[in-house]
C-alpha positions as CSV (number, residue, x, y, z in Angstrom):
1,M,5.0,-10.0,-40.4
2,T,1.5,-10.4,-40.6
3,T,-0.1,-12.6,-38.0
4,E,-3.1,-15.0,-37.5
5,M,-4.8,-12.3,-36.2
6,D,-4.2,-9.7,-39.2
7,E,-5.2,-12.5,-41.9
8,V,-8.4,-13.2,-39.8
9,T,-9.7,-9.6,-39.4
10,S,-8.5,-8.4,-43.0
11,T,-11.3,-10.6,-44.6
12,R,-14.0,-9.4,-42.4
13,S,-16.0,-6.1,-42.6
14,P,-14.9,-3.4,-39.9
15,E,-18.1,-4.3,-37.7
16,H,-16.8,-8.3,-37.7
17,R,-12.9,-7.0,-37.1
18,T,-14.0,-5.1,-34.3
19,V,-16.1,-8.0,-32.0
20,S,-13.1,-10.0,-33.0
21,R,-10.8,-7.6,-31.4
22,V,-13.0,-7.5,-28.3
23,M,-13.1,-11.2,-27.8
24,A,-9.7,-11.3,-28.6
25,L,-8.7,-8.8,-25.8
26,L,-11.1,-10.6,-23.5
27,E,-9.5,-13.8,-24.3
28,V,-5.7,-12.8,-23.8
29,V,-6.7,-10.4,-20.7
30,I,-8.0,-13.8,-19.1
31,A,-5.1,-15.4,-20.0
32,S,-2.7,-13.4,-18.3
33,E,-4.4,-13.1,-14.9
34,P,-3.0,-12.6,-12.2
35,S,-0.3,-10.1,-13.8
36,G,-2.5,-8.4,-16.1
37,L,-1.1,-6.5,-19.7
38,R,-0.2,-3.3,-20.7
39,L,-1.6,-1.4,-23.8
40,A,1.4,-2.1,-26.1
41,D,1.4,-5.7,-25.1
42,L,-2.6,-5.9,-25.6
43,A,-1.8,-4.4,-29.3
44,D,1.1,-7.0,-29.9
45,L,-1.1,-10.2,-28.7
46,V,-4.3,-8.8,-30.6
47,G,-2.0,-7.7,-33.5
48,A,-3.8,-4.6,-34.0
49,P,-2.7,-0.9,-33.7
50,K,-2.5,0.9,-30.5
51,S,-4.6,3.4,-31.3
52,S,-7.1,1.0,-32.0
53,I,-6.8,-1.3,-29.4
54,H,-6.5,2.0,-26.5
55,G,-10.5,3.0,-27.3
56,L,-11.6,-0.8,-27.3
57,A,-9.8,-1.3,-23.9
58,K,-11.1,1.8,-22.1
59,G,-14.9,1.0,-23.4
60,L,-14.1,-2.6,-21.8
61,A,-12.7,-1.3,-18.3
62,A,-16.1,1.3,-18.6
63,T,-18.4,-1.3,-18.2
64,G,-16.3,-3.5,-16.0
65,Y,-15.2,-6.1,-18.5
66,F,-11.4,-4.7,-17.8
67,R,-10.0,-3.1,-14.7
68,E,-7.1,-0.8,-15.6
69,H,-4.8,-0.2,-12.7
70,Q,-1.2,1.4,-12.9
71,G,-1.1,1.1,-16.7
72,R,-2.4,-2.6,-16.7
73,Y,-5.6,-4.1,-17.8
74,F,-6.6,-6.9,-15.5
75,T,-10.0,-9.3,-15.9
76,G,-13.2,-7.1,-14.8
77,P,-16.1,-7.7,-12.5
78,A,-18.7,-7.9,-15.0
79,V,-16.4,-11.0,-16.2
80,A,-18.7,-13.0,-14.4
81,M,-22.0,-12.4,-15.6
82,L,-20.8,-14.2,-18.8
83,S,-20.5,-17.4,-16.8
84,I,-23.6,-17.5,-14.6
85,G,-24.6,-20.3,-12.9
86,R,-21.1,-22.1,-13.3
87,G,-19.6,-21.2,-9.7
88,D,-20.4,-19.1,-6.5
89,V,-18.6,-17.1,-4.3
90,A,-15.9,-17.9,-1.7
91,A,-16.8,-20.0,0.8
92,T,-15.9,-17.2,3.2
93,Y,-18.1,-14.5,1.6
94,R,-20.6,-17.1,1.9
95,H,-20.4,-17.5,5.5
96,A,-20.4,-13.8,6.6
97,L,-23.8,-13.5,4.3
98,E,-25.2,-16.3,6.3
99,E,-23.9,-14.9,9.3
100,L,-25.1,-10.9,8.6
101,S,-28.6,-12.5,7.9
102,S,-29.4,-14.4,11.1
103,T,-28.0,-12.3,13.0
104,W,-30.3,-9.3,11.7
105,N,-32.8,-11.2,10.4
106,E,-32.8,-9.5,6.7
107,T,-31.1,-10.0,3.5
108,A,-27.2,-9.7,3.6
109,T,-25.6,-8.9,0.0
110,L,-22.6,-9.2,-1.8
111,A,-22.1,-6.4,-4.4
112,T,-19.6,-5.5,-7.0
113,L,-19.4,-2.6,-9.3
114,A,-18.8,-3.2,-12.8
115,G,-18.0,0.2,-14.9
116,E,-20.6,2.4,-13.2
117,S,-23.2,-0.1,-12.7
118,V,-23.7,-2.1,-9.0
119,I,-24.1,-6.0,-9.6
120,H,-25.3,-8.4,-6.5
121,L,-23.2,-11.2,-7.1
122,A,-24.4,-13.3,-3.8
123,K,-27.1,-12.6,-1.6
124,V,-28.4,-15.1,1.8
125,E,-32.6,-14.2,2.4
126,P,-33.9,-14.6,5.9
127,K,-37.1,-16.8,6.2
128,Q,-39.0,-13.4,6.6
129,T,-42.4,-13.7,4.2
130,I,-41.7,-9.8,3.1
131,R,-38.0,-9.2,2.9
132,A,-35.3,-7.6,0.7
133,S,-34.4,-9.6,-2.8
134,P,-32.1,-7.5,-4.9
135,P,-31.8,-9.8,-8.1
136,L,-28.1,-11.3,-8.9
137,H,-26.4,-10.2,-11.7
138,E,-28.0,-7.4,-13.1
139,R,-26.7,-3.8,-13.6
140,R,-28.0,-1.5,-11.2
141,P,-27.2,2.4,-10.6
142,M,-24.8,3.2,-8.0
143,W,-26.7,6.0,-6.7
144,P,-28.5,6.0,-4.6
145,G,-28.4,2.6,-3.3
146,S,-25.7,1.9,0.1
147,S,-23.0,-0.8,-2.0
148,G,-23.5,2.4,-4.9
149,K,-22.5,5.1,-2.3
150,V,-19.5,2.6,-1.0
151,F,-17.8,2.6,-4.6
152,L,-18.6,6.1,-5.3
153,A,-17.2,7.3,-1.9
154,F,-13.9,5.4,-2.7
155,M,-13.7,5.8,-6.3
156,E,-10.8,8.2,-8.0
157,P,-12.2,11.7,-7.5
158,I,-12.1,12.8,-10.8
159,R,-13.9,9.8,-12.0
160,R,-16.4,10.4,-9.3
161,E,-17.1,14.0,-9.9
162,R,-17.4,13.3,-13.5
163,Y,-20.4,10.6,-12.4
164,I,-22.0,13.1,-10.8
165,N,-21.9,16.0,-12.7
166,R,-23.4,13.9,-15.4
167,T,-25.9,12.6,-13.5
168,Q,-26.9,15.0,-11.0
169,K,-27.9,18.3,-12.6
170,D,-28.6,20.4,-9.5
171,A,-25.9,22.3,-7.6
172,V,-27.1,22.1,-4.3
173,E,-27.9,18.3,-4.6
174,R,-24.1,17.4,-6.0
175,A,-22.8,19.5,-2.9
176,R,-25.3,17.5,-0.8
177,I,-24.0,14.4,-2.4
178,N,-20.4,14.9,-1.9
179,A,-20.8,15.7,1.7
180,E,-22.6,12.4,2.3
181,L,-19.9,10.6,-0.2
182,E,-17.3,12.5,2.7
183,A,-18.7,10.6,5.3
184,V,-19.3,7.2,4.1
185,R,-15.4,7.4,3.1
186,A,-14.9,8.4,6.5
187,N,-17.1,6.3,8.4
188,R,-16.7,3.1,6.3
189,V,-20.1,2.5,6.1
190,A,-23.2,3.8,3.7
191,F,-26.9,4.1,3.9
192,N,-29.9,3.9,2.1
193,R,-33.0,4.7,3.9
194,G,-35.5,4.8,1.8
195,E,-34.0,6.4,-1.6
196,M,-34.9,3.8,-4.0
197,D,-37.5,2.4,-2.8
198,P,-39.7,4.1,0.5
199,A,-40.2,0.6,2.0
200,L,-36.7,-0.8,2.4
201,Y,-33.5,0.4,3.8
202,G,-30.1,-0.4,3.1
203,V,-26.6,-0.7,4.8
204,A,-23.1,-1.3,3.1
205,S,-19.5,-1.6,3.8
206,P,-16.6,-2.2,1.9
207,I,-13.9,-4.9,1.5
208,L,-10.4,-3.1,1.1
209,V,-7.9,-5.0,-0.9
210,P,-4.3,-3.3,-0.2
211,G,-3.5,-1.4,-3.5
212,M,-6.2,-2.3,-4.9
213,E,-9.3,0.1,-5.9
214,I,-12.7,-0.8,-4.1
215,S,-14.9,-3.2,-6.1
216,L,-16.7,-5.2,-3.4
217,A,-19.1,-4.0,-0.5
218,I,-21.2,-6.6,1.9
219,G,-24.4,-5.2,3.5
220,V,-27.6,-5.8,5.0
221,S,-31.2,-4.9,3.4
222,G,-34.8,-5.1,4.6
223,L,-37.8,-3.2,5.6
224,G,-37.6,-0.1,6.9
225,S,-40.0,-0.4,9.2
226,R,-37.6,-3.1,10.9
227,M,-34.4,-1.5,10.5
228,T,-34.9,2.3,11.4
229,D,-34.6,1.7,15.5
230,R,-31.5,-0.8,14.7
231,I,-30.0,0.7,11.9
232,D,-26.6,2.1,14.1
233,E,-26.5,-1.4,15.1
234,I,-26.7,-2.8,12.0
235,A,-24.0,-0.9,10.3
236,D,-21.5,-1.6,13.2
237,S,-22.1,-5.5,12.3
238,V,-21.8,-4.4,8.4
239,R,-18.5,-2.8,9.1
240,R,-16.9,-5.4,11.4
241,T,-17.7,-8.3,8.8
242,A,-16.3,-5.8,5.7
243,E,-12.8,-5.5,8.3
244,K,-12.3,-8.8,8.4
245,L,-13.5,-9.5,5.2
246,S,-10.8,-7.4,4.3
247,G,-7.8,-8.6,6.5
248,S,-8.6,-12.1,4.9
249,A,-8.8,-10.8,1.3
250,D,-5.5,-11.6,-1.1
């Protein structure tokens, strides 16, 4: 039986058909929340072969527009980038950011993982004239930022290994990174001591949601000259805040 989607895509070029299918996949997955959809469901709803849909779904997951969990596809964090300015983070997160920024007089941030990119969703800045000010809603590399280290540390081992092997060619450096990530996983806190910008430090901790991969991290960033002597205290504060948010997460 010919579906409406078949009729639309059959009259278009391969390029247009691909765009139509990608947008249709986004629409049906967003509409399926919170239950998500299996690959077979996607193929049926879009009216295309599973072999064609599989690559598109994997590509959307790799770029953060989908989130794959236990064989089902859900809306990914990158979808929020399509509606910048139409909303804000939950009040619980906003309050936590305000408390961290006020306590340490530095910038507090909430970040998410989209594919292999870190995206800052929200920040609260101090009144300091010179301060950290990471851009919002822009893709940034995972390594060596503190939030990115959190996501790498809690990532599926095979996926983490592929990322490290692809981005780090030196075997000694790969071993050092893996050791650092093991410490991050054990202590639930990650540090960036001037690795992205020599003047800036960062601390981040994961927000845990049972049964889900880590995709949110809260942190504090600021001048290394102000943070270096109190980095352990800041780390404890960030970790406690993340634990509270983890307890309140749905």
